C-alpha positions in Angstrom: -29.0 -50.2 -72.9 -25.0 -50.7 -71.4 -23.5 -47.5 -69.8 -20.6 -46.0 -71.6 -17.7 -46.7 -69.6 -16.7 -43.2 -70.1 -19.7 -42.0 -67.6 -18.8 -40.5 -64.2 -20.1 -42.0 -60.9 -21.1 -39.9 -58.4 -18.4 -39.3 -55.9 -18.4 -41.2 -52.6 -18.7 -39.1 -49.5 -16.3 -39.4 -47.3 -16.9 -39.1 -43.5 -16.0 -36.3 -41.8 -12.5 -36.7 -40.0 -12.6 -37.1 -36.1 -10.0 -34.8 -34.4 -8.7 -36.6 -31.9 -9.3 -34.9 -28.4 -6.1 -32.9 -26.8 -4.2 -34.7 -24.2 -5.0 -33.7 -20.9 -2.4 -31.9 -19.3 -0.7 -34.6 -16.7 1.5 -31.6 -15.0 0.6 -28.2 -14.2 2.1 -25.5 -13.0 3.3 -24.8 -8.9 2.7 -21.4 -7.6 6.7 -21.8 -6.4 7.5 -22.0 -10.0 5.5 -19.2 -10.9 6.4 -17.1 -8.3 10.0 -17.7 -9.5 9.7 -16.8 -12.8 7.4 -13.8 -12.0 10.5 -12.5 -9.7 12.9 -13.4 -12.8 10.7 -11.2 -15.1 10.5 -8.3 -12.8 14.5 -8.1 -12.0 16.4 -9.4 -15.0 19.2 -11.1 -12.7 19.1 -14.5 -10.8 20.3 -13.6 -7.6 18.3 -10.2 -7.3 15.5 -12.4 -8.1 16.3 -15.0 -5.4 16.9 -13.0 -2.8 13.7 -10.9 -3.8 11.4 -14.4 -3.0 13.8 -15.8 -0.3 14.9 -18.5 -2.0 18.2 -20.0 -3.0 19.7 -19.0 -6.7 19.9 -22.8 -7.7 16.4 -23.6 -6.7 14.8 -20.3 -8.2 16.8 -21.2 -11.3 15.8 -25.0 -11.3 12.1 -23.6 -10.7 12.0 -21.7 -13.4 13.5 -24.4 -16.1 10.8 -27.0 -14.6 8.4 -24.1 -15.5 9.5 -23.9 -19.1 9.8 -27.9 -19.1 6.0 -28.2 -18.2 4.7 -25.4 -20.4 6.5 -26.8 -23.4 7.6 -23.0 -23.6 11.1 -21.2 -23.5 10.4 -18.8 -21.7 13.8 -16.4 -21.4 17.0 -15.9 -22.9 19.8 -16.1 -21.0 23.4 -15.3 -21.7 26.6 -15.0 -20.0 25.7 -11.3 -19.2 21.9 -11.0 -18.9 18.3 -12.3 -18.9 15.6 -11.2 -21.2 12.4 -12.4 -21.6 11.5 -14.2 -24.9 8.7 -13.3 -26.4 6.5 -15.6 -25.2 7.6 -14.9 -21.4 6.5 -11.4 -22.3 3.1 -13.0 -22.4 3.7 -15.4 -19.7 5.0 -13.0 -17.3 1.6 -11.1 -16.8 -0.2 -14.5 -16.7 2.0 -15.6 -13.9 1.6 -12.2 -12.0 -2.2 -12.3 -12.8 -2.5 -15.6 -11.1 -0.3 -15.3 -8.1 -2.3 -11.9 -7.7 -5.3 -13.7 -7.7 -4.1 -16.5 -5.2 -2.8 -13.4 -3.3 -6.5 -12.1 -2.8 -7.7 -15.4 -2.0 -5.5 -15.7 0.8 -6.3 -12.2 2.0 -9.8 -12.7 1.9 -10.0 -16.4 3.7 -7.8 -14.6 5.9 -10.0 -11.3 6.8 -12.7 -14.0 6.8 -11.3 -15.5 9.8 -11.0 -12.5 11.8 -10.5 -8.5 10.9 -7.7 -6.6 11.7 -5.3 -10.0 12.1 -2.3 -10.8 10.1 -0.2 -9.0 7.6 -1.0 -5.0 6.5 1.4 -3.8 4.0 1.0 0.0 4.3 2.8 2.4 1.4 3.6 5.4 2.6 5.2 8.3 0.3 8.1 10.3 2.2 6.4 13.9 2.2 3.2 11.9 4.6 5.5 9.2 6.5 7.7 10.8 9.3 4.5 13.6 10.4 1.5 10.5 10.1 3.2 7.1 10.8 3.4 8.3 14.7 -0.6 8.6 14.7 -1.0 5.7 12.4 1.6 3.3 14.7 0.3 4.7 17.4 -3.5 3.7 16.5 -2.6 0.2 15.5 -0.9 -0.1 18.8 -3.6 0.5 20.4 -6.7 -0.9 19.0 -5.3 -3.5 16.2 -2.8 -5.2 18.4 -3.1 -8.6 16.5 -2.2 -6.8 13.0 1.1 -7.1 12.0 1.7 -3.6 10.4 4.5 -3.6 7.4 5.3 -0.2 6.3 6.9 1.1 3.0 7.8 4.5 2.4 8.3 4.7 -1.5 7.2 7.6 -4.2 4.3 7.4 -5.8 4.6 5.5 -8.9 6.4 2.7 -7.2 3.7 2.4 -4.3 0.9 2.2 -7.5 2.7 -0.5 -9.0 3.5 -2.4 -5.9 -0.2 -2.1 -5.3 -1.0 -3.7 -8.5 1.4 -6.4 -8.2 -0.1 -7.3 -5.2 3.3 -6.7 -3.1 1.5 -4.0 -1.1 -2.6 -3.8 0.2 -3.1 0.1 0.9 -1.7 3.3 0.5 -1.5 6.4 2.3 -0.9 9.2 -0.3 -2.0 12.3 -1.7 -4.6 12.0 -4.4 -6.4 11.9 -7.1 -3.9 9.3 -8.4 -5.4 8.8 -11.6 -6.3 5.0 -11.5 -9.5 3.9 -12.5 -8.6 0.7 -10.6 -7.7 2.0 -7.4 -10.7 3.1 -4.7 -9.6 6.6 -3.1 -11.1 7.0 0.7 -10.5 10.6 1.5 -8.6 11.7 5.0 -8.4 15.0 5.3 -7.1 18.1 3.2 -4.1 20.3 4.7 -2.9 23.3 3.8 0.5 24.4 2.2 2.5 27.1 3.8 5.2 29.2 2.8 8.8 28.5 4.3 11.1 31.4 3.9 14.2 32.9 5.7 13.8 35.0 8.9 14.7 38.0 7.2 12.8 37.4 4.0 9.8 39.9 3.1 7.1 37.2 3.3 8.5 35.7 6.5 5.8 35.6 9.3 3.1 36.8 7.2 -0.7 35.4 7.5 -2.6 37.1 4.7 0.1 36.3 1.7 -1.3 35.8 -1.4 -1.1 33.4 -4.0 0.6 35.9 -6.8 3.6 36.6 -4.2 4.8 33.1 -5.7 5.0 33.9 -9.4 8.6 35.6 -9.1 10.0 34.1 -5.5 12.9 31.8 -5.7 10.9 28.4 -5.6 13.2 25.8 -4.0 11.1 21.9 -5.1 11.7 18.2 -4.5 13.4 16.0 -7.2 11.4 14.8 -9.8 9.7 12.0 -9.0 7.5 13.1 -5.8 3.8 14.2 -6.2 4.7 17.3 -3.6 6.6 18.7 -6.4 4.1 18.3 -8.9 1.8 19.8 -6.6 3.7 23.2 -5.8 4.3 23.4 -9.3 0.4 23.3 -10.1 0.1 25.9 -7.0 3.0 28.0 -8.9 0.9 27.5 -12.3 -2.9 28.6 -10.9 -1.0 31.6 -9.4 0.3 32.8 -12.6 3.8 31.9 -12.4 5.8 31.4 -15.9 7.4 28.6 -17.8 10.9 30.8 -17.6 11.0 30.9 -13.3 12.8 27.8 -13.5 13.3 26.0 -10.1 17.4 26.0 -10.4 18.0 24.2 -6.9 15.9 20.9 -5.7 16.4 18.3 -3.2 15.9 14.6 -2.5 13.9 15.1 0.9 12.0 17.6 2.8 14.6 18.1 5.8 17.4 19.0 2.8 15.0 21.1 1.1 14.2 23.3 4.5 18.2 23.5 5.5 18.5 24.9 1.9 16.0 27.8 2.7 17.8 28.4 6.2 20.7 29.1 4.1 19.4 31.7 2.2 18.6 29.9 -1.2 15.1 30.5 -1.5 11.8 29.6 -0.3 9.8 26.6 -0.3 6.0 25.1 0.3 5.4 22.9 3.2 2.4 20.7 3.8 1.0 22.2 7.3 1.4 18.6 8.8 5.3 18.7 8.1 6.1 22.5 9.5 6.1 21.7 13.1 9.0 18.5 12.4 10.8 20.3 9.8 10.9 24.3 10.5 9.3 24.7 14.1 12.6 24.8 15.6 15.0 26.2 13.3 15.3 30.0 14.4 16.4 30.9 10.9 13.1 30.4 9.7 10.1 31.7 9.1 6.7 30.7 7.7 3.8 32.8 6.1 0.1 31.5 5.7 -1.8 32.2 2.5 -5.0 34.0 2.3 -7.8 32.0 1.8 -8.8 29.7 0.3 -4.9 28.5 1.1 -3.7 26.1 -1.6 -4.3 22.6 -0.1 -3.6 19.1 -1.0 -5.8 15.8 -0.2 -4.7 12.9 1.9 -6.3 9.5 1.5 -5.8 5.9 1.5 -6.2 4.1 -1.6 -6.8 0.3 -2.3 -7.5 -2.2 -5.1 -11.4 -1.6 -6.6 -12.8 -4.3 -5.0 -10.2 -5.5 -2.6 -11.5 -8.6 -0.4 -10.5 -6.6 2.7 -12.0 -3.3 1.7 -14.7 -3.3 4.2 -12.1 -3.7 7.0 -10.2 -1.0 5.0 -12.8 1.7 5.4 -12.9 0.9 9.0 -9.6 1.7 9.2 -10.0 4.8 7.7 -12.8 6.2 9.9 -10.2 5.2 12.9 -7.7 7.1 11.3 -9.8 10.4 10.9 -10.7 10.0 14.3 -6.9 9.6 15.3 -5.9 12.6 13.3 -7.8 15.3 14.9 -5.3 16.6 17.0 -3.4 16.7 13.5 -3.3 20.8 12.0 -5.9 19.2 9.1 -9.4 19.2 7.6 -11.3 15.8 8.4 -13.0 14.8 4.9 -16.3 12.7 5.6 -16.7 9.6 4.0 
């Protein structure tokens, strides 16, 4: 019997299309290109970026353009007035920084494996520590680690943390806790705060000053951004100082702060390691000690968690504790 013409035939089964493999990328970004782009992403200014990495501006511009060509992505938006990151550039900048940081850690590990306490150590120090502890730190390095190229950077805490995270710094000497989960802190010592007042102030010279006395004093503090300011405010709040007792005058450094006290503008809190340098030879000033337990701060070395040179940094912390025995501090054992 003939098959009706309209009868449907079974559809032919088509073989799945074979996707051609992606051609391997022949060219890859160079470290120089990534370093140039990361600098531009940080400064958003070609001249400043070039200066920060020791590269000429034409060379830097060429490196960024070559990176864009290699990646096939536009990273920057250039105008006559400023440089902006494109949306892709924002994402690529984070990747570039991560690559450069990983390469830096690779080089550090290779250097540390060759010989500890050699090569470059970039140490970040907060301003309320640097003038008083650096003589001890530098003396230790000169005596025990003559092959260590110590480079010191004095910055406020937020800038130091940023530098540590970006790999610009290796180690920090600062007050803790820092509140950063990716940072490992190695405590060195605790030190008390003392009150610095004009020589004729009612609190001057006391050795049993209660914390409650801070409630109504005309307190002078450092500018915003200094961790010592935050620590002093925390001490005042614990003492019961009300929010209404405002701080009307501030200073950029402890030396200026002490001069304001000597001029009769109020009182201030100094860490004990700073007293001899800042107030020890000024007859217009006197100090006062708080009753125990006195308000205090903790100073530590801070490094990236899992740093390649962690063992070396911890040995450095042990040596620093021993070197600081002559300072008016209480060492904290690890």
